[in-house]
N, C-alpha and C positions, 0 to 999 in steps of 0.2 A: 535696695529701695531708693527711689528717686524722691528727693525732698525739695520743695519750693518754699522759700521764705518770702512772704509778701509784706512789704512796707511801703511808705510813701509819706508825703506831707499830710498833716492832720486835716481831715475833711475832704481828702481827695478821692475817697471811695475805696480804700484798700480792702476793707472787710467785705464789701460787695464783690470786688474783683476776685478775692480769694475764694469766696463761696461760689461764684460763677465758674471759676476755673475748676474747682473740685467737682461741681455738678456736671460740667461738660465732659470731664474725663470719666466720671462714673457712668454716664449715659453712653459713652463710647465703648463701655465694656471693661473698664479697669476697676480694680479694687482700690478704693480711695479713702483716705482718712483726712478729714478737715479738722484742724486744731484752731479753735477760735472761742474766745469768751463771749462773743456777741452773735454767733451764728444762730440762725433760725433752726430750732429742733426739728421742724417739719422737713428739713433737707435730708434727714437720715432715711436710708432705704435705697434699693436699686444699686447696690454696690458702694454706696457712700455712707460712711459712719462719721459722726460728729463727736469730737472729744472737747469738752469744756474744762479748762484748767480750774482748779479749786484752791485759790490762795488761802482762804480761811481754814479749810480742812487740813491742808498741808502744813500750815503754820502750827495749828494745834497739835497735830501728830508729832512734828519735829520737836516742839517745845516740851511736850510731856515726855517724850523719849529721852531728851537731854536731861530733864529734871529727874527722871528715874535713874539714869546712869550716874548722876552726881549726887544722889540722895544722901550718901554718907557725909560728904563735905557740907551739904546744906543743913543736915541735922546738927553737926558740930557748931554751925553758925547760928543755930536757932531760927532758921528760916521757916516760914509757913508755906507749904507747897500749894501750888495753884491746882484748881480743878478744871476739867474740860469746859464746863459751862461758863466760866468767868473769863476765858481767854478771847481776845479780839486780835485779829491779824494786824500787824504793824505795817507802816508804809514800806514798800519794797517787796512785800510778800508775793505780790503778783508776778514779779520778775522771776523769782525762784520757782513758782508754780509753773510758769510757762516753760522754763528750762527743763523742768522735770517732765512736763508733757512732751517736749521735743524729744527727750531721751526715750520715753515710752513709745512714741510714734515710730521711732526707728527700730523698735523691737517687735513690732507687729508683723502680721502676714500680708500687709497691704503692698500694692505695687507703687503707689504714689501717696505722699503726705503733703498737704498744703497747709502751711502754718501762717496764721494771721498775726503778724508782729505789731508792736506799738508803732507810733510815728517815727520818722526816719532817725532823728538824732538819738532818741531813746532806744531805738532798735539797734543802732550801731554800738552803743554802749553795752546793751544787753548781750550781743554776740561776742563782745570782747571779754565779758565778765568771767566765764569759766577759766580762761587762761590766766587772767589777773589774780583771781582768788587762789588758784593752785600755786602760783608764785609766792603769794603772801604766806600760805600755809607751809610751804617748804622752807621759807626763811625763818618763820617764827617757831616752828616745831619740826626740825629736820628729821626725816624718817630714821636716819642712821643712829640718832640718839636713843632709839628704843632698845638698841642692843645693850645699853648700859643700865637697863631697868633693875637688874639685880644689885647694882651698886648704889641705887638712889638713896636708900636709908643712910648709908655711910656718907655719901656726898652731902646729904642734907645736914648731917651733924657737923661735917667739916666746914661747910659753907655758912652754916647758920641760917639758911633759908630753905623753905619747903621746895621740893622738886615736883615737877608735873606728875600728876597721877596717871596710872595706866589708862583709866577711862578716857582721859583727855587725848592720849595718843590713839586710842581705838576710835574715838569719835572723829578725830582728824583724818585717820586713815579711811574711814567710811566716806567722809565728805570728799576726800581726794579721789576715791574711786568713782563716785557719782559725777563729780566735775569733769574727770577725764573722759567719762562716757559721753557727756554732753559735748565736750570739746571735739571729740572724735566725730560726732554727728555733724557739727557745724563745719568742720574742716574736710569732711568727706568729699571726694571728687564728684559724687552724685548729688551734692547739695548746692543750690544756687539761690540768689536773691532776685526777686522781681519787684521793680520799683514802679509805684502807681503815682502819677502826677496829673493834675488838671492844668493844661497849658495856660500859663499866665506869667506875670512879671517875676514870680519867685521860682518858677519851674526849672529853668536852665541852671540857676544857682544851686538849687537843691540837687540836681543831677550831678553837677561837678562835685558837690560835697559828698554825695553817695559814692561816686567812683573813687574819690580819694580815700574815704574811710574804709571802703571795702578792699581797695588795693593794699592798704596798710595791714589789714587783717588777713590778706591773701584769700579773699572770698570772691566767687564768680558772680558777675551780674548777668542774670539770665536774659532779661529784656526790660525795656521801659514801656509802660502802658500809659498812653495819653488818654485820659478818661473824660467823659462828658463833653464830647465834641458837638458843637452846635451845627445844625444843618446848614449847608451852603445854599445860595440861590434864593434867599428870602427877599421878598419885595418890601418888607418893613425896614426902613432906614436904620432904626435903632438896633434891631436884631442883626442886620447885615454888618453894621459897624462892629458889634461884639464878635461876630464870626470872623471878620477880617483880622481883628486884633488877636483872637485866639489862634488863628492859623499862622500868624507871624511868629508867635511863641512856639507853635508846633514845629515850624521850620528850624528854630534854634535847637529844639530837642533832637531833631533828626541829625543835625550837625554834631551835637555834643555827645550823642549816644554811642558813637563808634561802632564796634562790631556787634554790640548788643541789639541794635535796631529798635524800632518803635512800633508797638501795636496800637491801633487807633480804635477806640470804643465810642459809641454814640451816646448822646444825652437822651434819656427816655422822656424828659419833660416832666417827670415826677419820680418819687422814690419807688424802688422795686417793691412789689406787693406779694411776692410769692416766688416759688421755684421757676415758674414759666417766664417770669420777667427777667430772670437771670440769664436765660439762654442767649440773647443778643449781647450780653455783657462779658462773655468769655473771650479772651484773646484768641484771634484766629490761628496763630501759630501754636501747635501742640508742643509740649515740652519734650526736648530730646532726651533719649535714654541717659546720656551723659552730657553735661554742659561743656562749652568750650573751656579748655584748661586755663587757669590763671597764669600769666607770664611768669617764667621762672626768675628767681633772684640768683643770678649766676655770678660766679667768680672768674674773672678773666686774668690769666697769667701773663703779665707784661714785665717779668723780671729781666729778661734778656734785653728788651728795648729800653725800659725806663726804670728798672729795679724795683717795681711795685706789683702788687696784686690789686685788682680793681673789682669791687663788689658792686654789681649793677642791681639797683632796687627800683622796680617800676612803680612810679607814683604819678599817674596821669592827672593833669590839672594842677599839680603842685607849683608854688611860686617860691622863689628863693627867700623872700622876706619872712615866710611862714615856717621855714625849716630850722630845726635845731638838732644837733648830734652831740651826744655825750657818751664816751666810752667808760664803762664801769665793769671792771673785771672781764668776764667772758661774755658780756652783753653790750649791746648798743642801744642806748636810750634814744629813740627816734620820735621827735615831736613834729607834727605836720599840722599847722593851724590848731584846731581844737582837738586833734587826735594825738594820742601818745601810746607808744608800745615799746616794751623792753624786748628786744630781738636777740636771741642767742646767736653768737657768732659761729660761722662754719669753723670746723676744726682747724683748718690751715690758717685762718685769720687770727686765731687766738694766740699764735706765736708771732704776731706782728704788732706794730704800733700804727695808729691812724695818723696819716700825714697830709690829709687834705680831702676835699669833697667838692663836687660840682654838679649842677643840675642842667641837663640838656634835654629839652622837649619831653619832660615827664620821666626822664631816666636819671635817677640819682646815682652818681658814680663816686663811691667812697674809696679812697686810695689808702692802701696799707703797705708799709715797708717792713720786710722781715727783720725781726729782732735777732742780731747775731748770737746772742746768748741763749736763745731758745730754738732757733731754726736749725734743722739738721745740716751738718756740714757735708759737703760733697767731697769724696776722696780725690 
């Protein structure tokens, strides 16, 4: 299945572009799913189905299921259980509902799923969330500890502290499975991100932020959509001035977009009022079956020349002042501006020590020197 994740600056029209893209593909004969909390229900039909995430319902189901599994411990504490009718979704529930909808979209029989994501900064954090949460779960409750469940009563007596109950491991295992499924969808080679921007002072900066954040998460940028372009050639001086300013920013987007390219969409002069208004707002370029692959993070063997291995990490738009590298065990904690990721080291580099790094035109080159105590000896 092909999946397009649509995001952009707040107010740039990403929901409209997502709906227009889905509608255009459905009218072209494809089976399409649109995942959006704000989509018009009237869009459903003619090969297009609309899925609206349900944060409140998802929260209630998850909370009540967790409460039921931990009922024994709650009874011992004298806790009064909650009922469905008194539960209200907490902040952040919408993120998990959207991730669950993304997982469900990949399991359908559609040819294309278009997913309306939150604004850019929030969307980048959301796409990184499954990997981050899985890492936290593995550190806090390692799966291998489940093998010792028969010893827990004895260990509890020896240590004088209660050991985690089986239901906690079972719940953690279920969350791990669901998060892994979402992460697989996000990182699939058929998934890409489409960025919607209205050409203006903040657009080029937002594009650089998006390219950097997506590169760190190794996600493909499908295309950049320049939305709400004003008509050229107006005789009105005020409108002509706005158009000229907008087209200067559009030229910046074309330069900064790289291989992704820019799709240009017109300003309707009003808000869309129905499916027919969405027709001219669909990007002209149809999504490829498979987006262009993300540049590989390759390891260059320079032991003969310099005695090091060099890990090349593509970070387009990164600047040296915003970079931070910390080696922790078999991971590299990589911070780039507002973004951070714990990156597992390739197997060969785990037997090395970090001896330096440099940034050359968006290519972060981390140098590793083999550790004599760990590196295989040549006969």
